[in-house]
mmCIF file of the N, C-alpha and C atoms, coordinates in Angstrom:
data_MODEL
# 
_entry.id   MODEL 
# 
loop_
_atom_site.group_PDB 
_atom_site.id 
_atom_site.type_symbol 
_atom_site.label_atom_id 
_atom_site.label_alt_id 
_atom_site.label_comp_id 
_atom_site.label_asym_id 
_atom_site.label_entity_id 
_atom_site.label_seq_id 
_atom_site.pdbx_PDB_ins_code 
_atom_site.Cartn_x 
_atom_site.Cartn_y 
_atom_site.Cartn_z 
_atom_site.occupancy 
_atom_site.B_iso_or_equiv 
_atom_site.pdbx_formal_charge 
_atom_site.auth_seq_id 
_atom_site.auth_comp_id 
_atom_site.auth_asym_id 
_atom_site.auth_atom_id 
_atom_site.pdbx_PDB_model_num 
ATOM 1   N N  . UNK A 1 1  ? 12.866  0.935   -10.683 1.00 0.00 ? 1  UNK A N  1 
ATOM 2   C CA . UNK A 1 1  ? 11.705  1.276   -11.020 1.00 0.00 ? 1  UNK A CA 1 
ATOM 3   C C  . UNK A 1 1  ? 11.728  1.276   -12.537 1.00 0.00 ? 1  UNK A C  1 
ATOM 4   N N  . UNK A 1 2  ? 11.217  0.610   -13.275 1.00 0.00 ? 2  UNK A N  1 
ATOM 5   C CA . UNK A 1 2  ? 10.975  0.637   -15.249 1.00 0.00 ? 2  UNK A CA 1 
ATOM 6   C C  . UNK A 1 2  ? 10.780  1.887   -15.883 1.00 0.00 ? 2  UNK A C  1 
ATOM 7   N N  . UNK A 1 3  ? 11.301  2.328   -16.619 1.00 0.00 ? 3  UNK A N  1 
ATOM 8   C CA . UNK A 1 3  ? 10.167  3.219   -17.168 1.00 0.00 ? 3  UNK A CA 1 
ATOM 9   C C  . UNK A 1 3  ? 9.419   2.859   -17.949 1.00 0.00 ? 3  UNK A C  1 
ATOM 10  N N  . UNK A 1 4  ? 8.783   1.809   -17.511 1.00 0.00 ? 4  UNK A N  1 
ATOM 11  C CA . UNK A 1 4  ? 6.759   1.030   -18.277 1.00 0.00 ? 4  UNK A CA 1 
ATOM 12  C C  . UNK A 1 4  ? 6.592   1.155   -17.068 1.00 0.00 ? 4  UNK A C  1 
ATOM 13  N N  . UNK A 1 5  ? 7.143   1.346   -16.123 1.00 0.00 ? 5  UNK A N  1 
ATOM 14  C CA . UNK A 1 5  ? 6.501   1.218   -14.721 1.00 0.00 ? 5  UNK A CA 1 
ATOM 15  C C  . UNK A 1 5  ? 4.660   2.000   -14.886 1.00 0.00 ? 5  UNK A C  1 
ATOM 16  N N  . UNK A 1 6  ? 3.704   2.119   -14.761 1.00 0.00 ? 6  UNK A N  1 
ATOM 17  C CA . UNK A 1 6  ? 2.976   2.520   -14.738 1.00 0.00 ? 6  UNK A CA 1 
ATOM 18  C C  . UNK A 1 6  ? 2.551   3.298   -12.731 1.00 0.00 ? 6  UNK A C  1 
ATOM 19  N N  . UNK A 1 7  ? 2.648   4.737   -12.831 1.00 0.00 ? 7  UNK A N  1 
ATOM 20  C CA . UNK A 1 7  ? 2.290   5.262   -11.670 1.00 0.00 ? 7  UNK A CA 1 
ATOM 21  C C  . UNK A 1 7  ? 0.566   5.964   -11.433 1.00 0.00 ? 7  UNK A C  1 
ATOM 22  N N  . UNK A 1 8  ? -0.315  5.268   -10.252 1.00 0.00 ? 8  UNK A N  1 
ATOM 23  C CA . UNK A 1 8  ? -1.482  4.875   -10.158 1.00 0.00 ? 8  UNK A CA 1 
ATOM 24  C C  . UNK A 1 8  ? -1.270  6.341   -9.231  1.00 0.00 ? 8  UNK A C  1 
ATOM 25  N N  . UNK A 1 9  ? -3.218  6.605   -9.522  1.00 0.00 ? 9  UNK A N  1 
ATOM 26  C CA . UNK A 1 9  ? -3.338  7.882   -8.429  1.00 0.00 ? 9  UNK A CA 1 
ATOM 27  C C  . UNK A 1 9  ? -3.575  6.921   -7.305  1.00 0.00 ? 9  UNK A C  1 
ATOM 28  N N  . UNK A 1 10 ? -3.701  7.928   -6.329  1.00 0.00 ? 10 UNK A N  1 
ATOM 29  C CA . UNK A 1 10 ? -4.479  7.468   -5.432  1.00 0.00 ? 10 UNK A CA 1 
ATOM 30  C C  . UNK A 1 10 ? -6.071  7.394   -5.296  1.00 0.00 ? 10 UNK A C  1 
ATOM 31  N N  . UNK A 1 11 ? -6.675  7.272   -6.302  1.00 0.00 ? 11 UNK A N  1 
ATOM 32  C CA . UNK A 1 11 ? -8.125  6.798   -6.736  1.00 0.00 ? 11 UNK A CA 1 
ATOM 33  C C  . UNK A 1 11 ? -8.163  5.334   -6.991  1.00 0.00 ? 11 UNK A C  1 
ATOM 34  N N  . UNK A 1 12 ? -7.292  5.470   -8.167  1.00 0.00 ? 12 UNK A N  1 
ATOM 35  C CA . UNK A 1 12 ? -6.669  4.117   -8.651  1.00 0.00 ? 12 UNK A CA 1 
ATOM 36  C C  . UNK A 1 12 ? -6.123  3.201   -7.834  1.00 0.00 ? 12 UNK A C  1 
ATOM 37  N N  . UNK A 1 13 ? -5.447  4.113   -7.147  1.00 0.00 ? 13 UNK A N  1 
ATOM 38  C CA . UNK A 1 13 ? -4.969  2.757   -6.450  1.00 0.00 ? 13 UNK A CA 1 
ATOM 39  C C  . UNK A 1 13 ? -5.678  2.326   -4.940  1.00 0.00 ? 13 UNK A C  1 
ATOM 40  N N  . UNK A 1 14 ? -7.076  3.253   -4.922  1.00 0.00 ? 14 UNK A N  1 
ATOM 41  C CA . UNK A 1 14 ? -7.570  2.196   -3.862  1.00 0.00 ? 14 UNK A CA 1 
ATOM 42  C C  . UNK A 1 14 ? -8.816  1.966   -4.869  1.00 0.00 ? 14 UNK A C  1 
ATOM 43  N N  . UNK A 1 15 ? -8.819  2.033   -5.962  1.00 0.00 ? 15 UNK A N  1 
ATOM 44  C CA . UNK A 1 15 ? -10.065 1.118   -6.151  1.00 0.00 ? 15 UNK A CA 1 
ATOM 45  C C  . UNK A 1 15 ? -9.594  -0.326  -6.436  1.00 0.00 ? 15 UNK A C  1 
ATOM 46  N N  . UNK A 1 16 ? -8.260  -0.353  -6.886  1.00 0.00 ? 16 UNK A N  1 
ATOM 47  C CA . UNK A 1 16 ? -8.197  -1.512  -6.809  1.00 0.00 ? 16 UNK A CA 1 
ATOM 48  C C  . UNK A 1 16 ? -7.669  -2.189  -5.530  1.00 0.00 ? 16 UNK A C  1 
ATOM 49  N N  . UNK A 1 17 ? -7.460  -1.344  -4.297  1.00 0.00 ? 17 UNK A N  1 
ATOM 50  C CA . UNK A 1 17 ? -7.462  -2.270  -3.121  1.00 0.00 ? 17 UNK A CA 1 
ATOM 51  C C  . UNK A 1 17 ? -9.141  -2.374  -2.765  1.00 0.00 ? 17 UNK A C  1 
ATOM 52  N N  . UNK A 1 18 ? -9.913  -1.834  -3.174  1.00 0.00 ? 18 UNK A N  1 
ATOM 53  C CA . UNK A 1 18 ? -11.250 -1.755  -2.676  1.00 0.00 ? 18 UNK A CA 1 
ATOM 54  C C  . UNK A 1 18 ? -11.374 -0.981  -1.442  1.00 0.00 ? 18 UNK A C  1 
ATOM 55  N N  . UNK A 1 19 ? -10.891 0.045   -0.870  1.00 0.00 ? 19 UNK A N  1 
ATOM 56  C CA . UNK A 1 19 ? -10.670 1.318   -0.071  1.00 0.00 ? 19 UNK A CA 1 
ATOM 57  C C  . UNK A 1 19 ? -10.869 2.484   0.087   1.00 0.00 ? 19 UNK A C  1 
ATOM 58  N N  . UNK A 1 20 ? -11.211 3.634   0.190   1.00 0.00 ? 20 UNK A N  1 
ATOM 59  C CA . UNK A 1 20 ? -11.921 4.795   -0.343  1.00 0.00 ? 20 UNK A CA 1 
ATOM 60  C C  . UNK A 1 20 ? -9.922  6.036   -0.689  1.00 0.00 ? 20 UNK A C  1 
ATOM 61  N N  . UNK A 1 21 ? -9.945  6.632   -0.967  1.00 0.00 ? 21 UNK A N  1 
ATOM 62  C CA . UNK A 1 21 ? -8.982  8.247   -1.174  1.00 0.00 ? 21 UNK A CA 1 
ATOM 63  C C  . UNK A 1 21 ? -8.809  7.876   0.070   1.00 0.00 ? 21 UNK A C  1 
ATOM 64  N N  . UNK A 1 22 ? -9.475  8.357   1.158   1.00 0.00 ? 22 UNK A N  1 
ATOM 65  C CA . UNK A 1 22 ? -8.758  9.201   1.874   1.00 0.00 ? 22 UNK A CA 1 
ATOM 66  C C  . UNK A 1 22 ? -8.683  7.788   3.541   1.00 0.00 ? 22 UNK A C  1 
ATOM 67  N N  . UNK A 1 23 ? -9.419  6.994   3.070   1.00 0.00 ? 23 UNK A N  1 
ATOM 68  C CA . UNK A 1 23 ? -8.291  5.884   3.947   1.00 0.00 ? 23 UNK A CA 1 
ATOM 69  C C  . UNK A 1 23 ? -7.054  5.734   3.387   1.00 0.00 ? 23 UNK A C  1 
ATOM 70  N N  . UNK A 1 24 ? -6.708  6.009   2.312   1.00 0.00 ? 24 UNK A N  1 
ATOM 71  C CA . UNK A 1 24 ? -5.078  5.831   1.913   1.00 0.00 ? 24 UNK A CA 1 
ATOM 72  C C  . UNK A 1 24 ? -4.497  6.808   2.902   1.00 0.00 ? 24 UNK A C  1 
ATOM 73  N N  . UNK A 1 25 ? -5.391  7.490   2.315   1.00 0.00 ? 25 UNK A N  1 
ATOM 74  C CA . UNK A 1 25 ? -4.343  9.301   2.592   1.00 0.00 ? 25 UNK A CA 1 
ATOM 75  C C  . UNK A 1 25 ? -4.725  8.857   4.537   1.00 0.00 ? 25 UNK A C  1 
ATOM 76  N N  . UNK A 1 26 ? -5.271  8.360   4.930   1.00 0.00 ? 26 UNK A N  1 
ATOM 77  C CA . UNK A 1 26 ? -5.156  7.412   6.677   1.00 0.00 ? 26 UNK A CA 1 
ATOM 78  C C  . UNK A 1 26 ? -3.720  6.536   7.198   1.00 0.00 ? 26 UNK A C  1 
ATOM 79  N N  . UNK A 1 27 ? -3.743  5.628   6.065   1.00 0.00 ? 27 UNK A N  1 
ATOM 80  C CA . UNK A 1 27 ? -2.835  5.302   6.029   1.00 0.00 ? 27 UNK A CA 1 
ATOM 81  C C  . UNK A 1 27 ? -0.922  6.089   5.940   1.00 0.00 ? 27 UNK A C  1 
ATOM 82  N N  . UNK A 1 28 ? -1.401  6.568   4.392   1.00 0.00 ? 28 UNK A N  1 
ATOM 83  C CA . UNK A 1 28 ? -0.039  7.570   4.420   1.00 0.00 ? 28 UNK A CA 1 
ATOM 84  C C  . UNK A 1 28 ? 0.096   7.951   5.964   1.00 0.00 ? 28 UNK A C  1 
ATOM 85  N N  . UNK A 1 29 ? -0.695  8.688   6.444   1.00 0.00 ? 29 UNK A N  1 
ATOM 86  C CA . UNK A 1 29 ? -0.829  9.993   7.653   1.00 0.00 ? 29 UNK A CA 1 
ATOM 87  C C  . UNK A 1 29 ? 0.063   9.556   8.403   1.00 0.00 ? 29 UNK A C  1 
ATOM 88  N N  . UNK A 1 30 ? -0.572  8.273   8.855   1.00 0.00 ? 30 UNK A N  1 
ATOM 89  C CA . UNK A 1 30 ? -0.799  7.849   10.511  1.00 0.00 ? 30 UNK A CA 1 
ATOM 90  C C  . UNK A 1 30 ? 0.736   6.294   10.614  1.00 0.00 ? 30 UNK A C  1 
ATOM 91  N N  . UNK A 1 31 ? 0.899   5.933   8.815   1.00 0.00 ? 31 UNK A N  1 
ATOM 92  C CA . UNK A 1 31 ? 2.260   5.280   8.754   1.00 0.00 ? 31 UNK A CA 1 
ATOM 93  C C  . UNK A 1 31 ? 1.463   3.885   9.236   1.00 0.00 ? 31 UNK A C  1 
ATOM 94  N N  . UNK A 1 32 ? 0.167   3.378   9.413   1.00 0.00 ? 32 UNK A N  1 
ATOM 95  C CA . UNK A 1 32 ? -0.796  2.455   9.801   1.00 0.00 ? 32 UNK A CA 1 
ATOM 96  C C  . UNK A 1 32 ? -0.767  0.699   9.398   1.00 0.00 ? 32 UNK A C  1 
ATOM 97  N N  . UNK A 1 33 ? -0.292  1.329   7.701   1.00 0.00 ? 33 UNK A N  1 
ATOM 98  C CA . UNK A 1 33 ? 0.724   -0.150  6.942   1.00 0.00 ? 33 UNK A CA 1 
ATOM 99  C C  . UNK A 1 33 ? 1.734   0.415   5.930   1.00 0.00 ? 33 UNK A C  1 
ATOM 100 N N  . UNK A 1 34 ? 2.321   -0.712  5.892   1.00 0.00 ? 34 UNK A N  1 
ATOM 101 C CA . UNK A 1 34 ? 3.481   0.005   4.531   1.00 0.00 ? 34 UNK A CA 1 
ATOM 102 C C  . UNK A 1 34 ? 3.311   0.200   3.749   1.00 0.00 ? 34 UNK A C  1 
ATOM 103 N N  . UNK A 1 35 ? 2.304   0.770   2.838   1.00 0.00 ? 35 UNK A N  1 
ATOM 104 C CA . UNK A 1 35 ? 2.287   0.349   1.256   1.00 0.00 ? 35 UNK A CA 1 
ATOM 105 C C  . UNK A 1 35 ? 2.993   1.541   0.915   1.00 0.00 ? 35 UNK A C  1 
ATOM 106 N N  . UNK A 1 36 ? 4.135   0.995   0.437   1.00 0.00 ? 36 UNK A N  1 
ATOM 107 C CA . UNK A 1 36 ? 4.895   2.345   -0.197  1.00 0.00 ? 36 UNK A CA 1 
ATOM 108 C C  . UNK A 1 36 ? 3.817   3.040   -1.511  1.00 0.00 ? 36 UNK A C  1 
ATOM 109 N N  . UNK A 1 37 ? 4.357   4.785   -1.492  1.00 0.00 ? 37 UNK A N  1 
ATOM 110 C CA . UNK A 1 37 ? 3.977   5.189   -3.152  1.00 0.00 ? 37 UNK A CA 1 
ATOM 111 C C  . UNK A 1 37 ? 5.325   6.088   -3.089  1.00 0.00 ? 37 UNK A C  1 
ATOM 112 N N  . UNK A 1 38 ? 5.245   7.065   -4.060  1.00 0.00 ? 38 UNK A N  1 
ATOM 113 C CA . UNK A 1 38 ? 5.931   7.888   -4.802  1.00 0.00 ? 38 UNK A CA 1 
ATOM 114 C C  . UNK A 1 38 ? 5.325   10.050  -4.424  1.00 0.00 ? 38 UNK A C  1 
ATOM 115 N N  . UNK A 1 39 ? 5.948   10.485  -4.118  1.00 0.00 ? 39 UNK A N  1 
ATOM 116 C CA . UNK A 1 39 ? 5.893   11.082  -3.695  1.00 0.00 ? 39 UNK A CA 1 
ATOM 117 C C  . UNK A 1 39 ? 6.542   12.273  -4.796  1.00 0.00 ? 39 UNK A C  1 
ATOM 118 N N  . UNK A 1 40 ? 5.724   13.449  -5.584  1.00 0.00 ? 40 UNK A N  1 
ATOM 119 C CA . UNK A 1 40 ? 6.459   13.569  -6.815  1.00 0.00 ? 40 UNK A CA 1 
ATOM 120 C C  . UNK A 1 40 ? 6.143   15.402  -7.135  1.00 0.00 ? 40 UNK A C  1 
ATOM 121 N N  . UNK A 1 41 ? 6.403   15.491  -5.840  1.00 0.00 ? 41 UNK A N  1 
ATOM 122 C CA . UNK A 1 41 ? 5.988   17.340  -5.772  1.00 0.00 ? 41 UNK A CA 1 
ATOM 123 C C  . UNK A 1 41 ? 5.135   17.372  -5.131  1.00 0.00 ? 41 UNK A C  1 
ATOM 124 N N  . UNK A 1 42 ? 3.696   17.865  -4.890  1.00 0.00 ? 42 UNK A N  1 
ATOM 125 C CA . UNK A 1 42 ? 2.924   17.791  -4.212  1.00 0.00 ? 42 UNK A CA 1 
ATOM 126 C C  . UNK A 1 42 ? 1.765   16.059  -4.273  1.00 0.00 ? 42 UNK A C  1 
ATOM 127 N N  . UNK A 1 43 ? 2.310   15.567  -5.742  1.00 0.00 ? 43 UNK A N  1 
ATOM 128 C CA . UNK A 1 43 ? 1.059   14.056  -6.136  1.00 0.00 ? 43 UNK A CA 1 
ATOM 129 C C  . UNK A 1 43 ? 1.779   13.179  -4.894  1.00 0.00 ? 43 UNK A C  1 
ATOM 130 N N  . UNK A 1 44 ? 0.810   12.270  -4.947  1.00 0.00 ? 44 UNK A N  1 
ATOM 131 C CA . UNK A 1 44 ? 0.572   10.891  -4.851  1.00 0.00 ? 44 UNK A CA 1 
ATOM 132 C C  . UNK A 1 44 ? 1.273   9.851   -5.797  1.00 0.00 ? 44 UNK A C  1 
ATOM 133 N N  . UNK A 1 45 ? 1.658   9.151   -5.750  1.00 0.00 ? 45 UNK A N  1 
ATOM 134 C CA . UNK A 1 45 ? 1.751   7.695   -6.814  1.00 0.00 ? 45 UNK A CA 1 
ATOM 135 C C  . UNK A 1 45 ? 1.654   6.292   -6.022  1.00 0.00 ? 45 UNK A C  1 
ATOM 136 N N  . UNK A 1 46 ? 1.612   5.503   -6.399  1.00 0.00 ? 46 UNK A N  1 
ATOM 137 C CA . UNK A 1 46 ? 1.522   4.073   -5.991  1.00 0.00 ? 46 UNK A CA 1 
ATOM 138 C C  . UNK A 1 46 ? 1.941   3.490   -7.686  1.00 0.00 ? 46 UNK A C  1 
ATOM 139 N N  . UNK A 1 47 ? 2.735   2.061   -7.448  1.00 0.00 ? 47 UNK A N  1 
ATOM 140 C CA . UNK A 1 47 ? 2.924   1.529   -8.300  1.00 0.00 ? 47 UNK A CA 1 
ATOM 141 C C  . UNK A 1 47 ? 2.130   0.526   -8.065  1.00 0.00 ? 47 UNK A C  1 
ATOM 142 N N  . UNK A 1 48 ? 2.079   -0.694  -9.127  1.00 0.00 ? 48 UNK A N  1 
ATOM 143 C CA . UNK A 1 48 ? 1.350   -1.860  -8.877  1.00 0.00 ? 48 UNK A CA 1 
ATOM 144 C C  . UNK A 1 48 ? 1.913   -3.198  -8.357  1.00 0.00 ? 48 UNK A C  1 
ATOM 145 N N  . UNK A 1 49 ? 3.436   -2.803  -8.454  1.00 0.00 ? 49 UNK A N  1 
ATOM 146 C CA . UNK A 1 49 ? 3.808   -3.622  -7.968  1.00 0.00 ? 49 UNK A CA 1 
ATOM 147 C C  . UNK A 1 49 ? 3.678   -3.148  -6.278  1.00 0.00 ? 49 UNK A C  1 
ATOM 148 N N  . UNK A 1 50 ? 3.468   -2.272  -5.940  1.00 0.00 ? 50 UNK A N  1 
ATOM 149 C CA . UNK A 1 50 ? 3.792   -0.963  -4.508  1.00 0.00 ? 50 UNK A CA 1 
ATOM 150 C C  . UNK A 1 50 ? 2.081   -2.037  -4.138  1.00 0.00 ? 50 UNK A C  1 
ATOM 151 N N  . UNK A 1 51 ? 1.141   -2.081  -4.627  1.00 0.00 ? 51 UNK A N  1 
ATOM 152 C CA . UNK A 1 51 ? 0.204   -2.786  -4.429  1.00 0.00 ? 51 UNK A CA 1 
ATOM 153 C C  . UNK A 1 51 ? 0.342   -3.877  -4.452  1.00 0.00 ? 51 UNK A C  1 
ATOM 154 N N  . UNK A 1 52 ? 0.656   -4.998  -5.029  1.00 0.00 ? 52 UNK A N  1 
ATOM 155 C CA . UNK A 1 52 ? 0.819   -6.392  -5.182  1.00 0.00 ? 52 UNK A CA 1 
ATOM 156 C C  . UNK A 1 52 ? 1.329   -6.883  -3.540  1.00 0.00 ? 52 UNK A C  1 
ATOM 157 N N  . UNK A 1 53 ? 2.794   -6.238  -3.734  1.00 0.00 ? 53 UNK A N  1 
ATOM 158 C CA . UNK A 1 53 ? 3.685   -6.995  -2.724  1.00 0.00 ? 53 UNK A CA 1 
ATOM 159 C C  . UNK A 1 53 ? 2.327   -5.995  -0.795  1.00 0.00 ? 53 UNK A C  1 
ATOM 160 N N  . UNK A 1 54 ? 1.841   -5.547  -1.135  1.00 0.00 ? 54 UNK A N  1 
ATOM 161 C CA . UNK A 1 54 ? 0.697   -4.961  -0.099  1.00 0.00 ? 54 UNK A CA 1 
ATOM 162 C C  . UNK A 1 54 ? 0.148   -6.482  0.091   1.00 0.00 ? 54 UNK A C  1 
ATOM 163 N N  . UNK A 1 55 ? -0.860  -6.773  -0.481  1.00 0.00 ? 55 UNK A N  1 
ATOM 164 C CA . UNK A 1 55 ? -1.284  -7.712  -1.076  1.00 0.00 ? 55 UNK A CA 1 
ATOM 165 C C  . UNK A 1 55 ? -1.058  -9.176  -0.644  1.00 0.00 ? 55 UNK A C  1 
ATOM 166 N N  . UNK A 1 56 ? 0.165   -9.219  -1.055  1.00 0.00 ? 56 UNK A N  1 
ATOM 167 C CA . UNK A 1 56 ? 0.667   -10.285 -0.936  1.00 0.00 ? 56 UNK A CA 1 
ATOM 168 C C  . UNK A 1 56 ? 0.766   -11.120 0.529   1.00 0.00 ? 56 UNK A C  1 
ATOM 169 N N  . UNK A 1 57 ? 1.480   -9.380  1.670   1.00 0.00 ? 57 UNK A N  1 
ATOM 170 C CA . UNK A 1 57 ? 1.776   -9.115  2.578   1.00 0.00 ? 57 UNK A CA 1 
ATOM 171 C C  . UNK A 1 57 ? 0.207   -9.768  3.957   1.00 0.00 ? 57 UNK A C  1 
ATOM 172 N N  . UNK A 1 58 ? -0.516  -9.338  2.983   1.00 0.00 ? 58 UNK A N  1 
ATOM 173 C CA . UNK A 1 58 ? -2.042  -9.906  3.739   1.00 0.00 ? 58 UNK A CA 1 
ATOM 174 C C  . UNK A 1 58 ? -2.632  -10.546 3.452   1.00 0.00 ? 58 UNK A C  1 
ATOM 175 N N  . UNK A 1 59 ? -2.177  -11.308 2.774   1.00 0.00 ? 59 UNK A N  1 
ATOM 176 C CA . UNK A 1 59 ? -2.659  -12.871 2.215   1.00 0.00 ? 59 UNK A CA 1 
ATOM 177 C C  . UNK A 1 59 ? -2.849  -14.401 3.166   1.00 0.00 ? 59 UNK A C  1 
ATOM 178 N N  . UNK A 1 60 ? -3.800  -14.414 3.712   1.00 0.00 ? 60 UNK A N  1 
ATOM 179 C CA . UNK A 1 60 ? -3.854  -15.619 4.726   1.00 0.00 ? 60 UNK A CA 1 
ATOM 180 C C  . UNK A 1 60 ? -4.482  -16.987 4.224   1.00 0.00 ? 60 UNK A C  1 
ATOM 181 N N  . UNK A 1 61 ? -3.313  -17.399 4.490   1.00 0.00 ? 61 UNK A N  1 
ATOM 182 C CA . UNK A 1 61 ? -4.267  -18.632 4.627   1.00 0.00 ? 61 UNK A CA 1 
ATOM 183 C C  . UNK A 1 61 ? -4.219  -19.940 5.159   1.00 0.00 ? 61 UNK A C  1 
ATOM 184 N N  . UNK A 1 62 ? -5.748  -20.769 5.468   1.00 0.00 ? 62 UNK A N  1 
ATOM 185 C CA . UNK A 1 62 ? -5.668  -20.881 6.445   1.00 0.00 ? 62 UNK A CA 1 
ATOM 186 C C  . UNK A 1 62 ? -4.715  -22.279 6.972   1.00 0.00 ? 62 UNK A C  1 
ATOM 187 N N  . UNK A 1 63 ? -4.701  -22.152 8.234   1.00 0.00 ? 63 UNK A N  1 
ATOM 188 C CA . UNK A 1 63 ? -3.761  -23.405 8.543   1.00 0.00 ? 63 UNK A CA 1 
ATOM 189 C C  . UNK A 1 63 ? -1.887  -22.706 8.746   1.00 0.00 ? 63 UNK A C  1 
ATOM 190 N N  . UNK A 1 64 ? -1.976  -21.882 8.125   1.00 0.00 ? 64 UNK A N  1 
ATOM 191 C CA . UNK A 1 64 ? -0.622  -21.593 7.945   1.00 0.00 ? 64 UNK A CA 1 
ATOM 192 C C  . UNK A 1 64 ? -0.516  -20.378 9.508   1.00 0.00 ? 64 UNK A C  1 
ATOM 193 N N  . UNK A 1 65 ? 0.860   -20.690 9.403   1.00 0.00 ? 65 UNK A N  1 
ATOM 194 C CA . UNK A 1 65 ? 0.682   -19.438 11.061  1.00 0.00 ? 65 UNK A CA 1 
ATOM 195 C C  . UNK A 1 65 ? 1.471   -18.623 10.263  1.00 0.00 ? 65 UNK A C  1 
ATOM 196 N N  . UNK A 1 66 ? 1.457   -17.343 10.269  1.00 0.00 ? 66 UNK A N  1 
ATOM 197 C CA . UNK A 1 66 ? 2.651   -16.061 9.811   1.00 0.00 ? 66 UNK A CA 1 
ATOM 198 C C  . UNK A 1 66 ? 3.462   -15.527 11.420  1.00 0.00 ? 66 UNK A C  1 
ATOM 199 N N  . UNK A 1 67 ? 4.514   -15.568 11.121  1.00 0.00 ? 67 UNK A N  1 
ATOM 200 C CA . UNK A 1 67 ? 4.999   -14.567 12.328  1.00 0.00 ? 67 UNK A CA 1 
ATOM 201 C C  . UNK A 1 67 ? 4.524   -13.369 12.569  1.00 0.00 ? 67 UNK A C  1 
ATOM 202 N N  . UNK A 1 68 ? 4.185   -13.473 13.696  1.00 0.00 ? 68 UNK A N  1 
ATOM 203 C CA . UNK A 1 68 ? 3.791   -11.256 14.120  1.00 0.00 ? 68 UNK A CA 1 
ATOM 204 C C  . UNK A 1 68 ? 4.888   -10.684 14.165  1.00 0.00 ? 68 UNK A C  1 
ATOM 205 N N  . UNK A 1 69 ? 4.754   -9.418  13.130  1.00 0.00 ? 69 UNK A N  1 
ATOM 206 C CA . UNK A 1 69 ? 5.091   -8.405  13.388  1.00 0.00 ? 69 UNK A CA 1 
ATOM 207 C C  . UNK A 1 69 ? 5.205   -7.557  14.742  1.00 0.00 ? 69 UNK A C  1 
ATOM 208 N N  . UNK A 1 70 ? 6.426   -7.342  14.512  1.00 0.00 ? 70 UNK A N  1 
ATOM 209 C CA . UNK A 1 70 ? 7.063   -6.214  15.864  1.00 0.00 ? 70 UNK A CA 1 
ATOM 210 C C  . UNK A 1 70 ? 5.826   -5.176  15.983  1.00 0.00 ? 70 UNK A C  1 
ATOM 211 N N  . UNK A 1 71 ? 5.404   -4.353  17.153  1.00 0.00 ? 71 UNK A N  1 
ATOM 212 C CA . UNK A 1 71 ? 4.514   -3.398  17.493  1.00 0.00 ? 71 UNK A CA 1 
ATOM 213 C C  . UNK A 1 71 ? 5.354   -2.396  17.741  1.00 0.00 ? 71 UNK A C  1 
ATOM 214 N N  . UNK A 1 72 ? 5.777   -0.701  16.561  1.00 0.00 ? 72 UNK A N  1 
ATOM 215 C CA . UNK A 1 72 ? 6.334   -0.368  17.073  1.00 0.00 ? 72 UNK A CA 1 
ATOM 216 C C  . UNK A 1 72 ? 6.109   0.374   18.486  1.00 0.00 ? 72 UNK A C  1 
ATOM 217 N N  . UNK A 1 73 ? 6.930   1.728   18.763  1.00 0.00 ? 73 UNK A N  1 
ATOM 218 C CA . UNK A 1 73 ? 6.551   2.044   19.767  1.00 0.00 ? 73 UNK A CA 1 
ATOM 219 C C  . UNK A 1 73 ? 5.836   3.012   19.995  1.00 0.00 ? 73 UNK A C  1 
ATOM 220 N N  . UNK A 1 74 ? 5.231   3.034   20.674  1.00 0.00 ? 74 UNK A N  1 
ATOM 221 C CA . UNK A 1 74 ? 3.765   4.329   20.818  1.00 0.00 ? 74 UNK A CA 1 
ATOM 222 C C  . UNK A 1 74 ? 4.878   5.750   20.532  1.00 0.00 ? 74 UNK A C  1 
# 
């Protein structure tokens, strides 16, 4: 991370992803999605790079076959 990397609050990250803060909280607690975040003391922060990576991993191009990810054992 470079010194100029902007740290986003959960509210800012949620807005950029089009979800609620509660949704982000659920994703963190359940580890449902691999959206990287920083834990600084009791605060959670996201980077725009992590958000961009998250969106790129979920981009679907019609006709393209993506390899399936292995499911985690319950």
